[in-house]
Residue frames as a rotation matrix with the C-alpha (Angstrom) as fourth column:
UNK 1
0.580 0.814 0.000 0.00
0.814 -0.580 0.000 0.00
0.000 0.000 -1.000 0.00
UNK 2
-0.241 -0.660 0.711 1.36
0.642 -0.659 -0.393 3.37
0.728 0.361 0.582 -1.00
UNK 3
-0.153 0.127 -0.980 1.76
0.885 -0.423 -0.193 5.91
-0.439 -0.897 -0.048 1.78
UNK 4
0.205 0.300 0.932 0.17
0.688 -0.721 0.081 9.24
0.696 0.625 -0.354 1.06
UNK 5
-0.847 -0.530 0.047 1.27
0.355 -0.629 -0.691 12.47
0.396 -0.569 0.721 2.69
UNK 6
-0.196 0.770 -0.608 -1.10
0.903 -0.100 -0.418 14.02
-0.382 -0.631 -0.675 5.21
UNK 7
-0.636 0.104 0.764 -3.08
0.403 -0.800 0.444 16.93
0.658 0.590 0.467 3.82
UNK 8
-0.372 0.503 -0.780 -4.84
0.808 -0.239 -0.539 19.55
-0.457 -0.831 -0.317 5.91
UNK 9
0.645 0.661 0.384 -7.13
0.759 -0.613 -0.220 22.47
0.089 0.433 -0.897 5.16
UNK 10
-0.451 -0.818 0.356 -5.32
0.766 -0.560 -0.316 25.70
0.458 0.130 0.879 4.41
UNK 11
-0.528 0.362 0.768 -8.05
-0.479 -0.874 0.082 27.76
0.701 -0.325 0.635 6.11
UNK 12
-0.942 0.273 -0.195 -9.96
0.316 0.526 -0.790 27.13
-0.112 -0.806 -0.582 9.32
UNK 13
-0.515 0.854 0.077 -13.71
-0.667 -0.455 0.590 26.97
0.538 0.252 0.804 8.89
UNK 14
-0.918 0.258 0.301 -16.48
-0.075 0.633 -0.770 25.40
-0.389 -0.730 -0.562 10.92
UNK 15
-0.488 0.837 -0.246 -19.67
-0.272 0.122 0.955 23.81
0.829 0.533 0.168 9.69
UNK 16
-0.655 0.181 0.734 -21.70
-0.756 -0.150 -0.638 24.11
-0.006 -0.972 0.235 12.91
UNK 17
0.457 0.889 0.010 -24.49
-0.887 0.457 -0.066 21.73
-0.064 0.022 0.998 11.81
UNK 18
0.448 -0.377 -0.811 -22.03
-0.255 0.815 -0.520 19.08
0.857 0.440 0.269 10.70
UNK 19
-0.643 -0.752 0.144 -20.00
-0.306 0.079 -0.949 19.38
0.702 -0.654 -0.281 13.91
UNK 20
-0.314 0.618 0.721 -23.14
-0.935 -0.067 -0.349 19.18
-0.167 -0.784 0.598 16.07
UNK 21
0.693 0.604 -0.395 -24.28
-0.688 0.717 -0.110 16.05
0.217 0.348 0.912 14.21
UNK 22
0.114 -0.754 -0.647 -20.88
-0.126 0.635 -0.762 14.40
0.985 0.168 -0.022 14.54
UNK 23
-0.713 -0.370 0.595 -20.71
-0.583 -0.160 -0.797 15.20
0.390 -0.915 -0.102 18.25
UNK 24
0.182 0.879 0.440 -24.12
-0.971 0.230 -0.058 13.56
-0.152 -0.417 0.896 18.79
UNK 25
0.826 0.152 -0.543 -22.87
-0.364 0.879 -0.307 10.37
0.430 0.451 0.782 17.11
UNK 26
-0.197 -0.980 -0.040 -19.55
-0.500 0.136 -0.855 10.25
0.843 -0.148 -0.517 18.96
UNK 27
0.350 0.285 -0.892 -19.50
0.525 0.729 0.439 7.55
0.776 -0.622 0.105 21.67
UNK 28
0.947 0.004 0.321 -19.02
-0.258 -0.587 0.768 8.73
0.191 -0.810 -0.555 25.25
UNK 29
0.052 -0.983 0.174 -15.55
-0.910 -0.118 -0.397 8.81
0.411 -0.138 -0.901 26.79
UNK 30
-0.075 -0.007 0.997 -16.48
-0.731 0.681 -0.051 5.76
-0.679 -0.732 -0.056 28.89
UNK 31
0.843 0.436 0.314 -17.60
-0.093 0.693 -0.714 3.84
-0.529 0.573 0.625 25.79
UNK 32
0.716 -0.644 -0.270 -14.38
-0.459 -0.142 -0.877 4.76
0.526 0.752 -0.398 23.96
UNK 33
-0.154 -0.770 0.620 -12.29
-0.988 0.129 -0.084 3.60
-0.015 -0.625 -0.780 26.93
UNK 34
0.267 0.335 0.903 -14.10
-0.399 0.892 -0.213 0.25
-0.877 -0.303 0.372 26.96
UNK 35
0.993 0.103 -0.050 -13.58
-0.081 0.322 -0.943 -0.13
-0.082 0.941 0.328 23.22
UNK 36
0.346 -0.937 -0.043 -9.87
-0.787 -0.264 -0.557 0.68
0.511 0.227 -0.829 23.59
UNK 37
-0.156 -0.361 0.919 -9.53
-0.841 0.537 0.069 -1.99
-0.519 -0.762 -0.387 26.31
UNK 38
0.675 0.470 0.568 -11.23
-0.102 0.822 -0.560 -4.54
-0.730 0.321 0.603 24.04
UNK 39
0.904 -0.366 -0.219 -8.92
-0.256 -0.053 -0.965 -3.64
0.342 0.929 -0.142 21.17
UNK 40
0.014 -0.931 0.365 -5.92
-0.979 -0.087 -0.184 -3.92
0.203 -0.355 -0.913 23.45
UNK 41
0.090 0.098 0.991 -7.10
-0.535 0.844 -0.035 -7.37
-0.840 -0.527 0.128 24.57
UNK 42
0.870 0.291 0.399 -7.35
0.169 0.584 -0.794 -8.33
-0.464 0.758 0.459 20.90
UNK 43
0.789 -0.559 -0.255 -3.95
-0.601 -0.615 -0.510 -6.82
0.128 0.556 -0.821 20.15
UNK 44
-0.176 -0.860 0.479 -1.85
-0.809 0.404 0.427 -9.89
-0.561 -0.312 -0.767 20.92
UNK 45
-0.312 0.025 -0.950 -1.36
-0.823 0.492 0.284 -12.71
0.474 0.870 -0.133 18.39
UNK 46
-0.966 -0.054 -0.251 -1.75
0.064 0.897 -0.437 -15.42
0.249 -0.439 -0.864 21.04
UNK 47
-0.586 0.808 -0.062 -5.09
-0.082 -0.135 -0.987 -14.00
-0.806 -0.573 0.145 22.18
UNK 48
-0.046 0.534 -0.844 -6.28
-0.972 -0.219 -0.085 -13.82
-0.231 0.817 0.529 18.57
UNK 49
-0.630 -0.245 -0.737 -5.24
-0.474 0.873 0.114 -17.45
0.615 0.421 -0.667 18.15
UNK 50
-0.946 0.324 0.022 -7.15
0.150 0.497 -0.855 -18.37
-0.288 -0.805 -0.518 21.32
UNK 51
-0.230 0.906 -0.356 -10.26
-0.572 -0.422 -0.704 -16.65
-0.788 0.042 0.615 19.99
UNK 52
-0.171 0.119 -0.978 -9.90
-0.943 0.269 0.198 -18.54
0.287 0.956 0.066 16.73
UNK 53
-0.902 -0.201 -0.381 -9.50
-0.101 0.958 -0.267 -21.88
0.419 -0.202 -0.885 18.54
UNK 54
-0.784 0.618 -0.056 -12.52
0.184 0.146 -0.972 -21.17
-0.592 -0.773 -0.228 20.75
UNK 55
-0.219 0.715 -0.664 -14.57
-0.874 -0.447 -0.193 -20.13
-0.435 0.538 0.722 17.72
UNK 56
-0.410 -0.019 -0.912 -14.16
-0.644 0.714 0.275 -23.72
0.645 0.700 -0.305 16.53
UNK 57
0.257 0.455 -0.853 -14.88
0.330 0.788 0.520 -25.52
0.908 -0.415 0.052 19.81
UNK 58
0.788 -0.016 0.615 -14.90
-0.559 -0.437 0.705 -25.00
0.258 -0.899 -0.354 23.57
UNK 59
0.244 -0.797 -0.552 -11.61
0.231 0.601 -0.765 -26.01
0.942 0.059 0.331 25.20
UNK 60
0.894 -0.150 -0.422 -9.91
0.412 -0.097 0.906 -26.25
-0.177 -0.984 -0.025 28.56
UNK 61
0.707 -0.665 -0.242 -6.67
-0.622 -0.747 0.235 -24.33
-0.337 -0.015 -0.941 29.15
UNK 62
-0.055 -0.754 0.654 -4.64
-0.160 0.653 0.740 -27.52
-0.986 -0.064 -0.156 28.63
UNK 63
0.355 0.267 0.896 -6.13
0.777 0.449 -0.442 -28.07
-0.521 0.852 -0.048 25.17
UNK 64
0.998 0.034 0.046 -5.46
0.052 -0.856 -0.514 -24.47
0.022 0.515 -0.857 24.12
UNK 65
0.439 -0.897 0.049 -1.90
-0.660 -0.285 0.695 -24.62
-0.610 -0.338 -0.717 25.47
UNK 66
-0.055 -0.445 0.894 -1.25
0.264 0.857 0.443 -27.83
-0.963 0.261 0.070 23.56
UNK 67
0.663 0.358 0.657 -2.61
0.719 -0.059 -0.693 -26.41
-0.209 0.932 -0.297 20.29
UNK 68
0.957 -0.260 0.125 -0.53
-0.214 -0.930 -0.298 -23.24
0.194 0.258 -0.946 20.67
UNK 69
0.416 -0.826 -0.380 2.50
0.690 0.559 -0.460 -25.12
0.592 -0.071 0.803 21.98
UNK 70
-0.168 -0.370 0.914 2.77
-0.364 -0.838 -0.406 -22.64
0.916 -0.400 0.006 24.84
UNK 71
-0.932 -0.196 -0.305 2.99
0.201 0.421 -0.884 -23.16
0.302 -0.886 -0.353 28.61
UNK 72
-0.064 0.957 -0.282 -0.31
0.874 0.190 0.447 -23.54
0.482 -0.218 -0.849 30.43
UNK 73
-0.089 -0.010 -0.996 0.60
0.791 -0.608 -0.065 -20.58
-0.605 -0.794 0.061 32.65
UNK 74
-0.924 -0.282 -0.260 1.03
0.061 -0.777 0.627 -18.30
-0.378 0.563 0.735 29.61
UNK 75
-0.673 0.733 0.096 -2.25
0.273 0.126 0.954 -19.38
0.687 0.668 -0.285 28.05
UNK 76
-0.044 0.646 -0.762 -3.97
0.992 0.116 0.041 -19.02
0.115 -0.755 -0.646 31.41
UNK 77
-0.488 -0.207 -0.848 -2.88
0.431 -0.902 -0.028 -15.37
-0.759 -0.379 0.530 31.61
UNK 78
-0.984 0.163 -0.074 -4.19
-0.140 -0.441 0.886 -14.73
0.112 0.883 0.457 28.10
UNK 79
-0.364 0.898 -0.246 -7.50
0.631 0.432 0.645 -16.38
0.686 0.079 -0.724 29.02
UNK 80
-0.184 0.235 -0.954 -7.68
0.900 -0.349 -0.260 -14.18
-0.394 -0.907 -0.147 32.12
UNK 81
-0.848 -0.177 -0.499 -7.29
0.001 -0.943 0.334 -11.06
-0.530 0.283 0.800 29.96
UNK 82
-0.817 0.570 -0.083 -10.03
-0.073 0.040 0.997 -12.21
0.572 0.821 0.009 27.60
UNK 83
-0.211 0.736 -0.643 -12.30
0.897 0.407 0.171 -13.14
0.388 -0.541 -0.746 30.54
UNK 84
-0.507 -0.058 -0.860 -11.77
0.608 -0.731 -0.309 -9.70
-0.611 -0.680 0.406 32.10
UNK 85
-0.871 0.153 -0.468 -13.02
-0.402 -0.770 0.496 -8.11
-0.285 0.620 0.731 28.88
UNK 86
-0.059 0.926 0.373 -16.09
-0.373 0.326 -0.868 -10.40
-0.926 -0.191 0.327 28.92
UNK 87
-0.093 -0.051 -0.994 -15.04
-0.994 0.055 0.090 -12.09
0.050 0.997 -0.056 25.67
UNK 88
-0.697 -0.199 -0.689 -15.17
-0.229 0.972 -0.049 -15.61
0.679 0.124 -0.723 27.15
UNK 89
0.481 0.754 0.447 -17.72
-0.828 0.222 0.515 -17.75
0.290 -0.618 0.731 28.95
UNK 90
-0.690 -0.684 -0.237 -16.86
-0.570 0.715 -0.404 -20.87
0.446 -0.143 -0.884 30.88
UNK 91
0.637 0.770 0.042 -18.41
-0.632 0.490 0.600 -23.97
0.441 -0.409 0.799 32.33
UNK 92
-0.374 -0.757 0.536 -16.97
-0.926 0.336 -0.171 -26.31
-0.050 -0.560 -0.827 34.93
UNK 93
0.662 0.444 -0.604 -16.98
-0.471 0.873 0.126 -30.08
0.584 0.201 0.787 34.58
UNK 94
0.714 -0.431 -0.552 -15.42
0.670 0.647 0.362 -31.64
0.201 -0.629 0.751 37.66
UNK 95
0.263 -0.718 -0.645 -11.97
0.526 -0.453 0.719 -30.11
-0.809 -0.528 0.259 37.99
UNK 96
-0.597 -0.484 0.640 -11.88
0.786 -0.194 0.587 -28.90
-0.160 0.853 0.496 34.38
UNK 97
0.050 0.545 -0.837 -12.95
0.032 -0.839 -0.544 -25.46
-0.998 0.000 -0.059 33.14
UNK 98
-0.268 -0.056 0.962 -14.07
0.928 0.252 0.273 -25.28
-0.258 0.966 -0.016 29.53
UNK 99
-0.445 -0.002 -0.895 -13.89
0.004 -1.000 0.000 -21.88
-0.895 -0.004 0.445 27.82
UNK 100
-0.097 0.441 0.893 -16.07
0.986 0.164 0.026 -20.68
-0.135 0.883 -0.450 24.96
UNK 101
-0.896 -0.254 0.363 -16.70
0.356 -0.902 0.246 -17.38
0.264 0.350 0.899 23.20
UNK 102
-0.331 0.806 -0.491 -19.35
0.275 -0.415 -0.867 -14.89
-0.903 -0.422 -0.084 24.22
UNK 103
0.535 0.600 0.595 -21.65
0.774 -0.065 -0.630 -13.55
-0.340 0.797 -0.499 21.52
UNK 104
0.866 -0.258 -0.429 -19.61
-0.287 -0.958 -0.004 -10.33
-0.410 0.126 -0.903 21.53
UNK 105
-0.140 -0.977 0.158 -16.39
-0.424 0.203 0.882 -12.28
-0.895 0.056 -0.443 20.94
UNK 106
-0.076 0.182 0.980 -18.02
0.711 0.699 -0.075 -14.22
-0.699 0.692 -0.183 18.09
UNK 107
0.904 0.419 0.089 -18.88
0.375 -0.675 -0.636 -10.91
-0.206 0.608 -0.767 16.43
UNK 108
0.510 -0.799 -0.318 -15.29
-0.605 -0.597 0.527 -9.73
-0.611 -0.077 -0.788 16.92
UNK 109
-0.324 -0.625 0.711 -13.94
0.079 0.730 0.678 -12.93
-0.943 0.276 -0.187 15.34
UNK 110
0.321 0.528 0.787 -16.31
0.848 0.210 -0.487 -12.53
-0.422 0.823 -0.380 12.37
UNK 111
0.965 0.051 -0.259 -15.37
-0.024 -0.960 -0.279 -8.86
-0.263 0.275 -0.925 12.00
UNK 112
0.174 -0.980 -0.092 -11.63
-0.594 -0.179 0.784 -9.52
-0.785 -0.082 -0.614 12.16
UNK 113
-0.250 -0.196 0.948 -12.01
0.466 0.834 0.295 -12.36
-0.849 0.516 -0.117 9.70
UNK 114
0.688 0.579 0.437 -13.85
0.675 -0.291 -0.678 -10.08
-0.266 0.762 -0.591 7.30
UNK 115
0.794 -0.443 -0.416 -11.12
-0.417 -0.895 0.156 -7.46
-0.441 0.050 -0.896 7.56
UNK 116
-0.177 -0.972 0.154 -8.36
-0.593 0.230 0.772 -9.93
-0.786 0.046 -0.617 6.85
UNK 117
-0.021 0.233 -0.972 -10.20
-0.971 0.225 0.075 -11.86
0.237 0.946 0.221 4.17
UNK 118
-0.163 -0.018 -0.987 -9.93
0.039 0.999 -0.024 -15.04
0.986 -0.043 -0.162 6.24
UNK 119
0.880 0.457 -0.130 -10.75
0.129 0.034 0.991 -16.09
0.457 -0.889 -0.029 9.77
UNK 120
0.423 -0.743 0.519 -8.23
-0.846 -0.529 -0.068 -15.06
0.325 -0.410 -0.852 12.41
């Protein structure tokens, strides 16, 4: 992709109606902070891989760690980050915890897949 130089207006003018309309549509500061946290949680390749794995099937931390060939402790920390952002659900079966995607995470996986032309 070719980089284009930044261009700016040579005069300062304000379209009050346009600005008022844009301000009404702008998410609140709190909403933008939440979105930034979600994007940060999605900003690590291992967490994207975890989301992809869990989009295929629910898994316990051991299964995810084995697929990614990473230590269980590392995967556990990534799962914790995704849980904190409410991107994962879980169910317990005896001593095992099985993780799955929330509806919001499924939408994120679909969106990211659409952006990249393939699933994440």
